[in-house]
C-alpha positions as CSV (number, residue, x, y, z in Angstrom):
1,M,36.6,-26.6,-14.8
2,S,39.0,-24.4,-16.8
3,L,40.9,-21.5,-15.2
4,K,38.7,-19.1,-17.2
5,G,35.5,-20.8,-16.0
6,L,36.8,-20.9,-12.4
7,F,37.6,-17.2,-12.5
8,S,34.1,-16.3,-13.9
9,F,32.5,-18.4,-11.1
10,K,34.5,-16.7,-8.4
11,L,33.6,-13.3,-9.8
12,L,29.9,-14.2,-10.0
13,L,29.9,-15.5,-6.4
14,T,31.7,-12.4,-5.1
15,S,29.2,-10.1,-6.8
16,A,26.3,-12.0,-5.3
17,L,27.8,-11.8,-1.8
18,L,28.5,-8.1,-2.2
19,S,24.9,-7.5,-3.4
20,T,23.5,-9.4,-0.4
21,S,25.7,-7.5,2.0
22,L,24.6,-4.1,0.6
23,V,20.9,-5.0,0.6
24,S,20.8,-6.3,4.2
25,H,22.7,-3.5,6.0
26,A,20.5,-0.4,6.2
27,V,21.9,2.8,7.9
28,I,19.2,3.8,10.4
29,T,19.8,6.8,12.6
30,Q,17.5,7.2,15.6
31,V,16.4,10.7,16.5
32,G,15.2,11.9,19.9
33,S,12.9,14.7,18.9
34,T,11.0,16.2,15.9
35,A,14.0,18.5,15.4
36,G,16.0,15.6,14.2
37,M,13.6,14.7,11.5
38,S,15.7,16.0,8.6
39,Q,14.3,14.3,5.5
40,G,11.2,16.5,4.9
41,P,8.7,17.4,3.8
42,Y,6.7,15.4,6.2
43,A,3.0,14.4,6.5
44,L,1.6,14.9,10.0
45,E,-1.4,12.9,11.5
46,D,-2.6,14.2,14.8
47,F,-5.5,11.7,15.2
48,E,-8.0,14.4,16.0
49,D,-10.7,13.0,13.7
50,G,-11.4,9.9,11.7
51,S,-10.2,11.5,8.4
52,F,-6.5,10.6,8.3
53,V,-3.9,12.2,6.0
54,L,-3.3,10.2,2.9
55,G,-0.3,7.8,2.6
56,F,-0.6,5.4,5.5
57,T,-2.7,2.7,7.2
58,A,-2.7,1.9,10.9
59,T,-3.6,-1.6,12.0
60,A,-3.5,-3.9,15.0
61,S,-4.7,-7.5,15.7
62,S,-7.6,-6.2,17.7
63,G,-8.2,-3.1,15.5
64,V,-7.3,0.5,16.1
65,I,-9.4,3.3,17.7
66,L,-9.2,7.0,18.3
67,A,-8.5,7.3,22.0
68,S,-8.9,10.2,24.4
69,A,-5.7,11.6,25.7
70,S,-7.3,12.3,29.1
71,S,-8.1,8.6,29.5
72,Y,-5.0,7.0,27.9
73,A,-2.3,9.6,28.6
74,S,-3.5,11.6,31.6
75,G,-4.1,14.5,29.3
76,G,-0.4,14.7,28.4
77,T,-0.3,14.9,24.6
78,P,1.8,16.8,22.0
79,S,-1.3,18.2,20.4
80,G,-5.1,18.1,20.6
81,I,-7.1,15.8,22.8
82,Q,-6.9,12.4,21.0
83,G,-4.4,9.8,19.9
84,L,-4.5,6.3,18.4
85,S,-4.8,3.1,20.4
86,T,-6.1,-0.4,20.1
87,N,-9.2,-2.3,21.1
88,S,-7.4,-4.6,23.4
89,F,-4.0,-5.0,25.1
90,P,-1.2,-5.7,24.7
91,D,-1.4,-5.2,21.0
92,P,1.3,-3.5,18.9
93,I,0.4,-0.9,16.3
94,M,1.6,-1.3,12.7
95,I,1.9,1.6,10.3
96,S,2.1,0.7,6.6
97,F,2.9,3.3,3.9
98,A,1.3,3.6,0.5
99,T,4.6,5.0,-0.8
100,P,7.8,3.9,0.9
101,A,9.2,6.3,3.5
102,S,12.7,6.9,4.7
103,S,11.9,8.8,7.9
104,V,9.2,8.1,10.4
105,G,8.5,9.4,14.0
106,M,5.7,9.5,16.6
107,F,5.0,10.2,20.2
108,F,4.0,7.3,22.5
109,G,2.4,7.1,25.9
110,N,0.1,5.3,28.4
111,D,3.3,4.2,30.2
112,D,1.3,3.8,33.4
113,T,2.9,2.4,36.6
114,C,-0.5,0.9,37.4
115,C,0.3,-2.1,35.2
116,S,4.1,-2.0,34.5
117,S,7.2,-1.3,36.5
118,G,9.0,-0.2,33.3
119,F,9.6,-1.2,29.7
120,T,11.2,-0.1,26.5
121,A,9.1,1.0,23.5
122,F,10.5,-0.5,20.3
123,L,9.9,0.5,16.7
124,D,10.6,-2.3,14.3
125,I,11.4,-1.0,10.8
126,F,10.6,-3.0,7.6
127,D,11.3,-2.8,3.9
128,V,9.9,-5.0,1.2
129,G,12.3,-7.8,2.2
130,G,11.5,-7.8,5.9
131,L,12.9,-6.4,9.1
132,I,15.9,-4.0,8.5
133,G,16.3,-2.6,12.0
134,T,14.8,-1.7,15.4
135,I,15.2,1.4,17.6
136,G,14.0,1.8,21.2
137,V,13.2,4.3,23.9
138,A,13.0,3.5,27.6
139,A,9.6,4.6,28.9
140,N,9.7,7.3,31.5
141,M,6.6,5.9,33.2
142,N,4.7,9.2,33.7
143,D,1.7,8.1,31.6
144,F,2.0,11.1,29.3
145,A,2.4,10.8,25.5
146,D,5.5,13.0,25.8
147,Q,8.3,10.7,24.4
148,F,9.3,10.7,20.8
149,I,10.6,7.7,18.8
150,G,11.8,8.3,15.3
151,F,14.5,7.7,12.7
152,V,16.0,8.6,9.3
153,S,17.1,5.8,7.0
154,D,19.1,5.4,3.8
155,Q,16.6,2.7,2.6
156,A,12.9,2.8,1.6
157,V,10.7,1.7,4.5
158,T,7.4,0.1,3.8
159,S,6.1,-0.3,7.4
160,V,6.9,0.2,11.1
161,T,5.5,-1.5,14.2
162,L,5.4,0.0,17.6
163,R,5.5,-2.5,20.5
164,Y,5.9,-2.2,24.2
165,G,8.5,-4.7,25.4
166,T,8.2,-7.9,23.4
167,G,4.7,-6.8,22.3
168,S,2.9,-9.2,24.6
169,D,4.6,-8.9,28.0
170,V,3.5,-5.3,29.0
171,G,-0.1,-5.1,30.2
172,L,-0.9,-1.7,28.7
173,Y,-2.6,-0.3,25.7
174,H,-0.3,1.0,23.1
175,Y,-0.9,4.7,22.4
176,I,0.6,7.0,19.8
177,D,0.1,10.6,18.7
178,D,1.4,13.0,16.1
179,L,2.7,10.5,13.6
180,Q,4.9,12.0,10.9
181,F,6.5,10.4,7.8
182,N,8.0,11.4,4.5
183,R,8.3,9.8,1.1
184,A,11.6,8.1,0.3
185,G,13.5,10.0,-2.4
186,T,11.8,13.4,-2.0
187,T,14.9,14.9,-0.2
188,P,17.3,16.5,-2.6
189,E,20.6,14.6,-2.8
190,P,24.0,16.2,-3.3
191,D,25.7,15.8,-6.6
192,P,27.7,12.6,-6.7
193,I,31.4,12.7,-6.2
194,P,33.3,11.0,-9.1
195,E,34.9,7.7,-8.3
196,P,38.7,7.5,-8.3
197,G,38.6,5.4,-11.4
198,T,36.5,8.1,-13.2
199,L,38.9,10.8,-12.1
200,G,41.9,8.8,-13.3
201,L,40.3,8.2,-16.7
202,F,39.5,11.9,-17.0
203,G,43.2,12.7,-16.2
204,L,44.4,10.3,-18.9
205,L,42.1,11.8,-21.5
206,T,43.2,15.3,-20.6
207,G,46.8,14.3,-20.8
208,F,46.3,12.7,-24.2
209,L,44.5,15.8,-25.6
210,L,47.3,18.1,-24.3
211,R,49.9,15.9,-26.0
212,R,47.9,16.0,-29.3
213,K,47.8,19.8,-29.1
214,K,51.6,20.1,-28.6
215,Q,52.3,17.9,-31.6
C-alpha cells in the first residue's frame, strides 16, 4: 500500500471510530422533580380516562390497565384517582413515542412493604439504535405514587421502560402516574459559537481586506 493510500485508510478509520464514539455516548441528566424538566413544552397524561394524549403508546407483556390509586398506591397520587399499571406482576411498563422525545418523566408507586423489603426503580432509555442509558430512584417504600423519575437528554429518545429491580425480581405491580414528555428538537437552541478555525479564517480575510484598502 502506498503512503498516500495508508494515510487515506487511517483517516477513514479515525473518522469511523469518532462517529461511533459520538453516537454511543448520550448525555442524560437525571432530574428529581417536575421542576427539573427544562425542555418544554410537555404533553401530560394523568391516566384519568381511557383517552390518552397523542404521541405515546404504553405496553407491557401482560397488557396495561387503568388502576385505582386507592388500591395500588394507598390513595397517594400526584393527581386524580387513577394511574397506569399492568395485568400481572412483575411486569415492566414500556412507553414508546410516535415522535422522538428528549425529556421524559413520571411518578411511580405501589412500593409496598407487603411484598418487598426495598428496591430501585429504573428507567431504561432507548433511541433507534438501542439502550443509551439508565437512571434509577430508590423506592421509599411508603406505597404512594409520590416519587418522580425523569431526565433530559441531548439525543432523541424513542422509548423508555420502567422496571422495578431487574424487572422480574420484585413481586409488585408496576404503577405510574402523570407521565410527561416533550418532542425532541422543539426547545430553542442558542446560536452556535463559531469554531476556532472559522474565527481564524475570518481574521485572515479581514486582514487581507484591510491591506487591500491601504494599498
